[in-house]
C-alpha positions, 0 to 999 in steps of 0.5 A: 470515522468514515461511514461504512458505505464509503469506507472502502473507497476512502481507504483505497485513496491511500495510494491516490493521495500518495501519487498526488503528493508525488505529482505536486513535488515534481511540478514544484521542482520544475517551477523553481528550476524555471523561475529561481536562480541556481542558489541555495534557495532553489532547494530550500523552497521545495523543502520548506514547502513540505512543512505546509501540508504537515502543518495544516494536518497538525492544526487540523488534529488539534481541532479534531475530536477523538475517534468514536471507536477509541473512546468506546474502547476506553469505556467513555461511551457518552463521549464516544456518542458525542464524537459520532454525532459531531462527525455525522454532522451534529444530528442525533438521529436513528441512523447514528444510534443504529451506527453507534450500537453497531460500533459497540457490538463490533468493539466487543467482538474484536476485544473477544477475538483478540483477547490473549493474542501472542506472536506465538500464533503468527508461527502456526502454519496457516498464519505463518504463510500469511505473514510470509505472503505480506512480507514478500508481497511488499518486497515485490512492490519495490522489485517492480522498480516503480519506487526507484523511477518515482524517487529518481525520475529526473535522473532516469529520464536524463539516462534514457535520453530526455535531455534538458527537458527531464524535469518537465517530463518528470511533471507529466510522469506524476500526472500519469501516476495520479490519473491511472490510480484514480481510474483504478479506484473509480472503475476497476478496484471491484471489477478485476481480481487481485491475482489477475491484476498482479499477474498482468501488471508485473508481466507488462511492467517487465515488458516495459523495462525490457524495451527501455533497456533495449532502447537505451542499449542500442541508442545511448543518449548523447549529451547535448543532443536534446530529446530524441525520438528514441528518448521519446519512445523510452519515456513513453515506456516509462509512463506506461510502466507507471500506469500499469503499477498504479492499477496493479501492484501499487493499490492492490498490494495494500488491499490484499494485505488488509484482506487475508488476515483474520481479526485476531491477526490483522493489525499485526499482519498490516504492521509487518507488511507496512514495516517491510514496505518502508524498509525496502523502499529505503534500500532501493532509494539507496541502490538506484542512483549507484546502479544508474551510474554504474550499470546504466541501461542494465538497471532496466534489464534488472527490473525486467527480471525482477518483474517477470520473477513476480509473475512466477511468484504471483502464479504460485503463491498469490490466492484470489481473495476478491468477493470472499467472505471471512469464512471463505478466506479462512478455508482458502488459507487452510486455517481450518486444517491447523490444529493447535492447543488453544491453551498453550497459545493463549496462555493459562491465564486467559484460558481460565478467564474465558471459561464460559466463552470456551465452553460454548466454542470448545469444538472451534477452539480445538481446531481454531479457524482463525489462527 
């Protein structure tokens, strides 16, 4: 629905609004702790407030028209045009007509390029490498430790010496995440390379985790002592880790995942990557509290090792995609060297139904660049 001039920026806002929601939850938790008695209502209020944005979203969806692309894909072109006019402010001008023509052409090309897609294509060498990359990349996002910090921030701040101010410090932890992510989206997203951002981010996060481990091991927090100078130094490292994550592995992993696949495989690739992200998000959310309770400061040493391992992973396997066209991306991943039997992959039925197109693209079908 977004105009193409701002589509990329709006798409990149996913991580920003994620961090904004996290920050809001931190301050709500702090607020109810400060102003409500320690009864069941103290946890019921934050849980109940989560229904508000979900409810507003549900009501808004009832008032929103079907998307232009979906209607056009179903052959409802008149309704699709009305939907586009509505979302562009209700005026049917030349710009809207031109955009609608582009949408129809894009859908026609998308249908042509994705027709006959099967999961067999994911097993072809160049494509298999891309799927492995998005899976390992999303696992790497969790290995940075930032999800663990976000989910268990009060416990972690308490473990490194924040004392009875852990919830208040957690609130500012959320602010740091939002500001750093917004800074990345406004000033860095198209100015720094994907590979360099991942390399630098994992190295710095590993360094911060090592410093936290050393501070906590040599100056363990003492119950009832309050917020110590060592605790302040460790908290600063956590803040720096969050800032680094939100200008590197946080947003860049989503950008990279959407860039490396050809049209035929993009939906499948993003689906696999997203499923992997949430699967390992769940795994680390379960492991973290046990790690903090049982191995203490060694938890941060573990994340240090993970992050520095990601430096090696990025150096060996992540290719720079910033500013690359679709054709350059195919060459970058070696797709032009992947010889396949197009009839076997797409199926005899599809090949017979697409003879006209096959005749005009016989050479590219024998050495398919997109699969």
